[in-house]
C-alpha positions as CSV (number, residue, x, y, z in Angstrom):
1,X,-45.1,-8.3,-57.2
2,X,-45.4,-6.4,-60.2
3,X,-48.5,-3.8,-59.3
4,X,-46.9,-3.0,-55.8
5,X,-44.0,-2.0,-58.1
6,X,-45.5,0.8,-60.0
7,X,-45.3,4.1,-58.2
8,X,-48.7,5.1,-58.2
9,X,-49.6,1.8,-56.5
10,X,-47.0,2.9,-54.0
11,X,-47.8,6.5,-53.0
12,X,-51.6,5.1,-52.5
13,X,-50.4,2.6,-49.5
14,X,-48.3,5.5,-48.8
15,X,-51.2,7.4,-48.5
16,X,-52.9,5.0,-46.2
17,X,-50.0,5.2,-44.2
18,X,-49.8,8.9,-43.5
19,X,-53.3,9.0,-42.6
20,X,-52.4,6.3,-39.8
21,X,-49.9,8.5,-38.9
22,X,-51.7,11.5,-38.2
23,X,-54.0,9.7,-36.4
24,X,-51.5,8.2,-33.9
25,X,-50.4,11.7,-34.1
26,X,-53.4,13.4,-32.3
27,X,-56.3,10.8,-30.7
28,X,-53.6,10.7,-27.6
29,X,-53.9,15.2,-27.5
30,X,-57.7,14.9,-27.9
31,X,-57.6,11.7,-25.4
32,X,-55.9,13.6,-22.8
33,X,-58.0,16.8,-23.2
34,X,-60.5,15.5,-21.2
35,X,-58.5,15.5,-17.9
36,X,-57.6,19.2,-18.8
37,X,-59.7,22.2,-16.9
38,X,-59.2,25.5,-16.2
39,X,-55.9,27.5,-14.9
40,X,-54.1,31.3,-15.0
41,X,-56.5,33.5,-17.0
42,X,-59.3,31.9,-17.6
43,X,-61.0,32.5,-14.5
44,X,-60.7,35.9,-15.2
45,X,-61.6,35.8,-18.8
46,X,-64.4,33.3,-17.6
47,X,-66.1,35.5,-14.8
48,X,-68.6,37.5,-17.0
49,X,-69.4,34.7,-19.2
50,X,-69.9,31.6,-16.9
51,X,-72.3,34.2,-14.6
52,X,-74.4,35.3,-17.8
53,X,-74.3,31.2,-18.6
54,X,-75.3,30.3,-15.4
55,X,-77.8,32.8,-15.2
56,X,-79.7,32.8,-17.8
57,X,-78.5,29.3,-20.0
58,X,-78.6,32.0,-23.1
59,X,-75.7,32.0,-26.0
60,X,-77.1,35.2,-26.9
61,X,-77.2,36.6,-23.6
62,X,-73.6,35.5,-23.2
63,X,-72.6,36.9,-26.9
64,X,-74.0,40.2,-25.8
65,X,-72.4,40.2,-22.8
66,X,-69.2,39.7,-24.2
67,X,-69.9,42.5,-26.8
68,X,-69.3,44.8,-23.9
69,X,-66.5,43.5,-22.2
70,X,-64.2,43.1,-25.7
71,X,-65.9,47.0,-26.0
72,X,-64.3,47.6,-22.5
73,X,-61.3,45.5,-23.3
74,X,-60.7,47.4,-26.4
75,X,-60.7,51.3,-24.7
76,X,-58.5,50.0,-21.3
77,X,-56.2,47.4,-22.4
78,X,-55.7,46.1,-26.1
79,X,-57.4,46.2,-29.4
80,X,-57.7,42.9,-30.4
81,X,-61.5,42.9,-29.6
82,X,-62.4,40.7,-31.9
83,X,-60.6,37.8,-30.4
84,X,-61.4,39.0,-26.8
85,X,-64.9,38.5,-27.6
86,X,-64.8,35.0,-30.0
87,X,-63.0,33.9,-26.1
88,X,-64.6,34.9,-23.3
89,X,-67.9,34.0,-24.7
90,X,-66.9,30.8,-25.5
91,X,-65.2,30.6,-21.8
92,X,-69.1,31.2,-20.7
93,X,-70.0,28.1,-22.6
94,X,-67.2,25.9,-22.2
95,X,-66.1,26.3,-19.3
96,X,-66.1,23.1,-16.2
97,X,-67.7,20.4,-18.1
98,X,-66.9,21.1,-21.1
99,X,-63.2,22.5,-21.0
100,X,-62.1,20.0,-23.2
101,X,-64.0,21.7,-26.2
102,X,-61.4,23.9,-26.7
103,X,-58.7,22.1,-27.6
104,X,-61.5,20.1,-30.6
105,X,-61.6,23.7,-31.5
106,X,-58.0,24.7,-31.3
107,X,-56.7,21.1,-32.9
108,X,-59.1,20.3,-34.3
109,X,-59.3,23.4,-36.9
110,X,-55.6,23.2,-36.7
111,X,-56.1,20.0,-38.7
112,X,-58.9,20.8,-40.8
113,X,-57.9,23.9,-41.6
114,X,-53.8,23.1,-43.0
115,X,-55.6,19.9,-44.6
116,X,-58.0,22.1,-46.6
117,X,-55.3,25.1,-47.6
118,X,-52.6,22.3,-48.9
119,X,-55.6,20.4,-51.0
120,X,-56.3,23.6,-52.5
121,X,-53.3,24.7,-53.2
122,X,-51.8,21.5,-54.2
123,X,-54.9,19.7,-56.4
124,X,-56.6,23.2,-57.8
125,X,-53.8,25.4,-58.1
126,X,-51.0,23.0,-59.0
127,X,-53.1,19.9,-60.5
128,X,-51.1,17.1,-57.9
129,X,-52.9,14.4,-57.6
130,X,-55.4,13.4,-54.1
131,X,-52.7,10.9,-53.4
132,X,-49.1,13.4,-53.3
133,X,-51.6,16.5,-52.0
134,X,-52.4,14.4,-49.0
135,X,-49.1,13.0,-48.6
136,X,-47.7,16.1,-48.3
137,X,-50.3,18.2,-46.2
138,X,-50.6,15.2,-43.4
139,X,-47.3,14.9,-43.8
140,X,-46.4,18.7,-43.1
141,X,-49.4,18.9,-40.1
142,X,-47.5,15.9,-38.0
143,X,-44.5,17.9,-37.9
144,X,-46.3,21.1,-37.1
145,X,-48.4,19.1,-34.0
146,X,-45.8,16.8,-32.7
147,X,-42.5,19.6,-32.5
148,X,-45.1,22.4,-31.7
149,X,-42.5,24.5,-29.3
150,X,-45.4,24.6,-26.2
151,X,-48.1,22.3,-27.1
152,X,-49.8,23.2,-23.4
153,X,-50.7,26.9,-25.1
154,X,-51.2,25.8,-28.1
155,X,-54.3,23.2,-27.6
156,X,-55.1,22.8,-23.8
157,X,-54.7,26.7,-21.9
158,X,-57.9,27.7,-23.5
159,X,-57.4,31.6,-23.5
160,X,-54.1,30.8,-25.1
161,X,-55.3,28.0,-27.5
162,X,-58.1,30.2,-28.9
163,X,-56.6,33.5,-29.4
164,X,-53.3,32.4,-31.1
165,X,-54.2,28.8,-32.5
166,X,-57.9,29.6,-33.5
167,X,-56.7,33.1,-34.3
168,X,-54.2,31.2,-36.8
169,X,-56.8,28.5,-38.0
170,X,-59.0,31.9,-39.0
171,X,-56.1,32.8,-41.6
172,X,-55.4,29.7,-42.8
173,X,-59.1,29.5,-43.8
174,X,-58.8,33.2,-45.2
175,X,-56.0,32.4,-47.3
176,X,-58.0,29.3,-48.7
177,X,-60.9,31.2,-49.5
178,X,-59.0,33.8,-51.2
179,X,-57.1,31.0,-53.1
180,X,-60.6,30.0,-53.6
181,X,-62.8,32.7,-55.1
182,X,-59.4,33.6,-57.8
183,X,-60.0,30.0,-59.1
184,X,-64.1,30.4,-59.3
185,X,-65.2,31.0,-62.5
186,X,-69.0,29.7,-61.8
187,X,-72.4,30.8,-60.4
188,X,-73.2,33.9,-58.3
189,X,-74.3,32.1,-55.2
190,X,-71.1,30.5,-55.1
191,X,-69.1,33.7,-55.1
192,X,-72.0,35.0,-52.5
193,X,-70.5,31.8,-49.9
194,X,-67.1,32.9,-50.7
195,X,-67.5,36.9,-50.1
196,X,-69.4,36.0,-46.9
197,X,-66.5,33.7,-45.8
198,X,-64.1,36.3,-46.7
199,X,-65.9,38.8,-44.6
200,X,-66.3,36.7,-41.5
201,X,-62.8,35.9,-41.1
202,X,-61.3,39.0,-42.4
203,X,-63.1,40.7,-39.2
204,X,-61.9,37.9,-37.3
205,X,-58.2,37.7,-38.4
206,X,-57.8,41.7,-38.5
207,X,-59.7,42.0,-35.2
208,X,-57.6,39.5,-33.5
209,X,-53.9,38.6,-32.2
210,X,-51.1,40.7,-33.6
211,X,-48.6,38.4,-34.7
212,X,-51.2,36.3,-37.0
213,X,-52.6,40.1,-37.7
214,X,-49.2,41.2,-39.5
215,X,-48.2,38.5,-42.0
216,X,-51.9,37.9,-43.1
217,X,-52.0,41.5,-43.8
218,X,-48.8,41.2,-46.6
219,X,-50.5,37.8,-47.9
220,X,-53.5,39.5,-48.5
221,X,-51.4,42.2,-50.1
222,X,-50.0,40.3,-52.4
223,X,-52.6,38.0,-53.5
224,X,-55.0,41.3,-54.1
225,X,-52.4,42.3,-56.6
226,X,-52.1,38.7,-58.1
227,X,-55.8,39.4,-58.5
228,X,-55.4,42.3,-60.4
229,X,-51.8,41.3,-62.4
230,X,-53.7,38.4,-63.8
231,X,-56.5,40.6,-64.6
232,X,-59.0,38.0,-62.4
233,X,-63.2,38.7,-62.8
234,X,-63.1,38.6,-59.2
235,X,-60.8,41.5,-58.6
236,X,-62.9,43.9,-57.1
237,X,-64.7,41.3,-54.5
238,X,-61.0,40.7,-53.1
239,X,-60.2,44.1,-52.7
240,X,-63.1,44.4,-51.4
241,X,-62.7,42.1,-48.9
242,X,-58.8,43.9,-48.2
243,X,-60.1,46.8,-47.3
244,X,-62.9,46.0,-44.8
245,X,-59.6,44.0,-43.9
246,X,-57.3,47.4,-43.3
247,X,-60.7,49.0,-41.9
248,X,-61.0,46.5,-38.7
249,X,-57.0,46.1,-38.6
250,X,-57.0,49.8,-37.8
251,X,-59.4,49.4,-35.2
252,X,-57.8,47.1,-33.7
253,X,-54.1,48.8,-33.9
254,X,-55.6,52.4,-32.8
255,X,-57.2,51.0,-29.9
256,X,-56.5,53.7,-27.6
257,X,-56.3,50.4,-24.6
258,X,-53.2,49.3,-26.7
259,X,-51.5,52.7,-25.6
260,X,-52.8,52.1,-21.6
261,X,-51.2,48.8,-21.8
262,X,-47.6,50.0,-22.7
263,X,-47.9,52.7,-20.7
264,X,-48.8,50.8,-17.6
265,X,-46.3,47.9,-18.0
266,X,-43.7,50.3,-18.9
267,X,-42.3,49.2,-21.8
268,X,-40.3,51.2,-24.0
269,X,-41.2,50.7,-28.2
270,X,-38.8,50.3,-30.8
271,X,-39.0,52.7,-33.6
272,X,-40.9,51.2,-36.3
273,X,-37.8,50.9,-39.3
274,X,-35.7,49.6,-35.9
275,X,-38.4,47.0,-34.9
276,X,-38.2,46.0,-39.0
277,X,-34.8,45.7,-38.8
278,X,-34.5,43.4,-36.3
279,X,-37.7,41.3,-37.1
280,X,-35.6,40.3,-40.0
281,X,-32.5,39.5,-38.4
282,X,-34.7,37.8,-35.7
283,X,-36.5,35.7,-38.5
284,X,-33.4,34.4,-40.4
285,X,-31.7,33.3,-37.4
286,X,-35.1,31.8,-36.6
287,X,-34.7,29.6,-39.4
288,X,-30.9,28.9,-39.1
289,X,-31.5,27.7,-35.5
290,X,-35.1,25.2,-36.7
291,X,-34.0,24.0,-39.6
292,X,-33.8,20.7,-38.1
293,X,-32.2,17.3,-38.8
294,X,-36.4,15.6,-38.7
295,X,-37.5,18.6,-41.0
296,X,-34.3,18.2,-43.4
297,X,-35.7,14.8,-43.5
298,X,-39.4,15.0,-44.4
299,X,-37.9,18.0,-47.3
300,X,-35.3,15.2,-49.1
301,X,-39.1,12.9,-48.8
302,X,-40.3,15.1,-50.3
303,X,-38.6,15.7,-53.4
304,X,-39.7,12.1,-55.6
305,X,-43.2,13.5,-54.7
306,X,-42.6,17.2,-55.2
307,X,-40.6,16.1,-59.2
308,X,-44.4,15.0,-60.1
309,X,-46.7,17.6,-59.1
310,X,-44.8,20.6,-60.4
311,X,-45.1,18.4,-63.9
312,X,-48.6,18.1,-63.7
313,X,-49.3,22.1,-64.8
314,X,-47.6,24.5,-67.4
315,X,-46.1,26.6,-64.7
316,X,-43.0,28.1,-65.4
317,X,-42.2,28.8,-61.4
318,X,-40.3,32.3,-62.3
319,X,-38.0,34.3,-60.4
320,X,-37.5,31.5,-57.6
321,X,-35.5,34.4,-55.8
322,X,-38.0,36.9,-55.3
323,X,-40.5,34.6,-54.1
324,X,-38.4,33.2,-51.5
325,X,-37.3,36.8,-50.4
326,X,-41.2,37.8,-50.1
327,X,-42.4,34.9,-48.3
328,X,-39.4,35.4,-46.0
329,X,-41.1,38.9,-45.9
330,X,-44.0,37.5,-44.4
331,X,-42.5,35.5,-42.3
332,X,-40.7,37.7,-40.6
333,X,-42.8,40.4,-40.5
334,X,-44.8,38.4,-37.7
335,X,-41.9,39.3,-35.2
336,X,-42.6,43.0,-35.4
337,X,-45.7,43.5,-33.8
338,X,-43.5,42.1,-30.1
339,X,-40.2,43.2,-31.2
340,X,-42.4,46.5,-31.8
341,X,-44.0,47.3,-28.1
342,X,-42.2,44.8,-26.0
343,X,-38.7,44.2,-27.9
344,X,-39.2,40.6,-27.4
345,X,-40.4,37.9,-29.9
346,X,-43.2,36.9,-27.6
347,X,-44.6,34.0,-25.4
348,X,-45.0,30.0,-25.8
349,X,-48.1,30.9,-27.4
350,X,-46.4,33.0,-30.3
351,X,-43.7,30.8,-30.6
352,X,-45.8,28.1,-31.8
353,X,-47.3,30.4,-34.7
354,X,-44.0,31.1,-35.7
355,X,-43.3,26.7,-35.9
356,X,-46.2,26.4,-38.2
357,X,-45.8,29.6,-40.4
358,X,-41.8,27.9,-40.8
359,X,-43.1,24.4,-42.1
360,X,-45.6,25.9,-44.2
361,X,-42.1,28.6,-45.8
362,X,-39.9,26.2,-45.8
363,X,-41.3,23.0,-48.2
364,X,-43.8,25.7,-49.9
365,X,-40.3,27.4,-51.0
366,X,-38.9,23.6,-52.1
367,X,-41.6,23.1,-53.8
368,X,-41.2,26.4,-55.5
369,X,-37.4,25.9,-56.5
370,X,-38.0,22.4,-57.4
371,X,-40.4,23.5,-59.9
372,X,-38.3,26.1,-61.4
373,X,-35.3,24.2,-61.8
374,X,-37.7,21.3,-63.7
375,X,-38.8,23.6,-66.5
376,X,-34.8,24.9,-66.3
377,X,-34.6,21.3,-67.2
378,X,-31.9,20.6,-64.5
379,X,-32.7,18.1,-62.3
380,X,-35.5,15.8,-63.8
381,X,-36.3,14.8,-67.7
382,X,-39.5,14.5,-68.7
383,X,-39.0,11.6,-70.3
384,X,-37.6,9.3,-67.0
385,X,-39.2,8.1,-64.2
386,X,-36.1,7.3,-61.3
387,X,-38.4,7.2,-58.4
388,X,-40.5,3.9,-60.2
389,X,-40.3,0.7,-57.8
390,X,-38.6,3.1,-55.3
391,X,-41.0,5.4,-53.8
392,X,-42.3,3.4,-51.3
393,X,-39.3,1.6,-49.5
394,X,-37.5,4.9,-49.6
395,X,-39.7,6.5,-47.7
396,X,-39.9,3.9,-45.2
397,X,-36.7,4.3,-44.4
398,X,-36.6,7.9,-44.4
399,X,-40.0,7.6,-41.9
400,X,-37.8,5.3,-39.8
401,X,-34.5,7.7,-39.8
402,X,-37.4,10.7,-39.4
403,X,-38.4,8.8,-36.1
404,X,-35.3,8.5,-34.8
405,X,-34.3,12.0,-35.4
406,X,-37.0,13.5,-34.1
407,X,-37.2,11.6,-30.5
408,X,-33.4,12.9,-30.5
409,X,-34.7,16.1,-30.9
410,X,-37.9,16.2,-29.1
411,X,-37.8,12.7,-27.0
412,X,-40.5,13.2,-24.6
413,X,-41.4,17.1,-25.3
414,X,-42.9,15.6,-28.4
415,X,-46.9,16.5,-27.9
416,X,-48.1,13.3,-29.0
417,X,-45.7,11.2,-27.1
418,X,-45.8,13.1,-24.2
419,X,-49.3,12.8,-23.9
420,X,-49.4,9.3,-24.4
421,X,-47.0,8.8,-21.5
422,X,-49.1,10.8,-19.6
423,X,-52.4,8.6,-20.0
424,X,-50.2,5.4,-19.8
425,X,-49.2,6.5,-16.8
426,X,-52.1,7.7,-14.9
427,X,-50.6,10.7,-14.3
428,X,-53.3,13.0,-16.6
429,X,-55.8,11.2,-14.4
430,X,-53.8,11.8,-10.9
431,X,-54.1,15.4,-12.1
432,X,-58.0,15.9,-13.1
433,X,-58.8,13.7,-9.6
434,X,-56.6,15.9,-8.1
435,X,-58.3,19.0,-9.5
436,X,-61.7,17.6,-8.9
437,X,-60.4,17.6,-5.2
438,X,-59.3,21.2,-5.0
439,X,-62.9,21.9,-7.3
440,X,-65.0,20.4,-4.3
441,X,-63.0,22.7,-1.9
442,X,-63.6,25.9,-3.8
443,X,-67.1,25.1,-4.5
444,X,-67.8,24.4,-0.8
445,X,-69.8,27.8,0.6
446,X,-68.6,26.9,4.1
447,X,-64.8,27.3,3.1
448,X,-64.1,31.0,2.6
449,X,-59.9,30.6,2.8
450,X,-58.7,28.0,0.9
451,X,-55.7,26.3,1.0
452,X,-54.3,23.4,-1.6
453,X,-51.4,21.6,-2.0
454,X,-49.6,21.2,-5.3
455,X,-50.4,19.0,-8.1
456,X,-48.1,15.3,-7.7
457,X,-48.2,14.7,-11.2
458,X,-47.9,17.3,-13.9
459,X,-48.3,16.2,-17.2
460,X,-46.6,18.5,-19.7
461,X,-49.2,19.1,-22.8
462,X,-51.7,20.2,-20.0
463,X,-50.3,22.1,-17.7
464,X,-49.6,25.9,-18.3
465,X,-49.6,27.5,-14.7
466,X,-51.2,27.1,-11.2
467,X,-52.2,29.3,-8.5
468,X,-48.8,29.9,-5.5
469,X,-48.0,30.2,-2.0
470,X,-48.8,34.4,-2.0
471,X,-52.3,35.2,-1.6
472,X,-51.7,38.5,-3.2
473,X,-50.0,36.5,-6.7
474,X,-52.9,37.6,-8.9
475,X,-54.1,34.2,-10.5
476,X,-54.9,33.7,-6.5
477,X,-56.4,37.1,-6.9
478,X,-57.8,36.0,-9.7
479,X,-59.6,32.2,-8.4
480,X,-61.2,33.5,-4.9
481,X,-62.5,36.0,-6.8
482,X,-64.5,33.5,-9.5
483,X,-65.5,31.3,-6.8
484,X,-66.5,34.0,-3.8
485,X,-63.5,32.8,-1.3
486,X,-61.6,35.5,1.0
487,X,-58.4,34.2,-0.4
488,X,-56.9,30.9,-2.2
489,X,-53.0,29.7,-1.6
490,X,-51.0,26.6,-2.3
491,X,-49.3,25.3,0.5
492,X,-45.6,24.4,0.1
């Protein structure tokens, strides 16, 4: 019993508990992915790559064809050539029978990339032990997944998930590699491997979606400044990666297709200064609205962990207000591209990215301020141990309150809860079975004009969109073109 009262033993139990919670959070989402299928933009993105794949079953020919598609896309619609190439190439391979791979790619990548970043920052940079670092990383990750605003667009709708979630994952991995390069004092081959990853990810992120591109640009810039300020021996390597990022970002932002798309949409652009000021306002408003009770409860639970972590290394945590202002600027920068071009903060898949980065901003600032306060000896003396024997009971009570708060705020819209309900009630199975009935008609060459009934059940985490009762609707026409039909329509 005395051993159980020791904080170091309690923290190990907590670590095991958080791993179990993470499994409970992600498992329903991976299971329900088996009942997912293509929708909306998917068929339009897939048709070219799908034809090449069916004709040749050559991954390389699919990649080559989609490279040409990405170039055309860059010229006539949008500059995000790297993301478009990656998305459409994967559609050619994963479509139909392996559509669920999109969830494994986006959600699985999300979990692994964030865990890696947190563990590198907390362990290698701040000197935290594995258990406290793991509890922190997993807790934030679970909150991000459960409270994602639009789970269908985050992990299940292939085009949205790969374009935005995977781009976010790539940015997180890029940050991780830059931190590892900063810490590296090892052999040349290690630096070569790190630089290969940094260059590849710089290409993918800078050639991807603008929300992630903009936020990562500022993170990259400040990291390079830190490299030079600290006279890090790898500063020239980091600078080379940043210059590559700038070059690719320039190709993306200055693409001729961007202006053509804006012109065709009739959008009125804000001025650059106006968009920046509006971004700061929208970011502040976002933080005020989204600092919900669940996130506050988790922040309180982190306090005893952070008090231990910040004492591991003799780091002074200087200028906390400046750090908060800079990190707020980076967070706000994500809002700028959509405000500048369209005057809005963005669709659900973009709101997902805001939510994920908001929690990193929130808890990162909490840790930094606690570190500053500890160094100022305002809240915690080095020879005290106020959490001895109370960490585990405190977290157990906090976990109950957190679960209640999550249900009040999220209810059935909590991603994992909704997925579990849909599986338990058979809604996901029915949804997929009805899709299979549709698919049989769509693949029947004797049917030229397909008419379908609406789905009986629509699982919240899976559904993004459907055909309509108007044959001229662009979604209907895309489906008709993909399956070689004269028309496709929904009968209401």
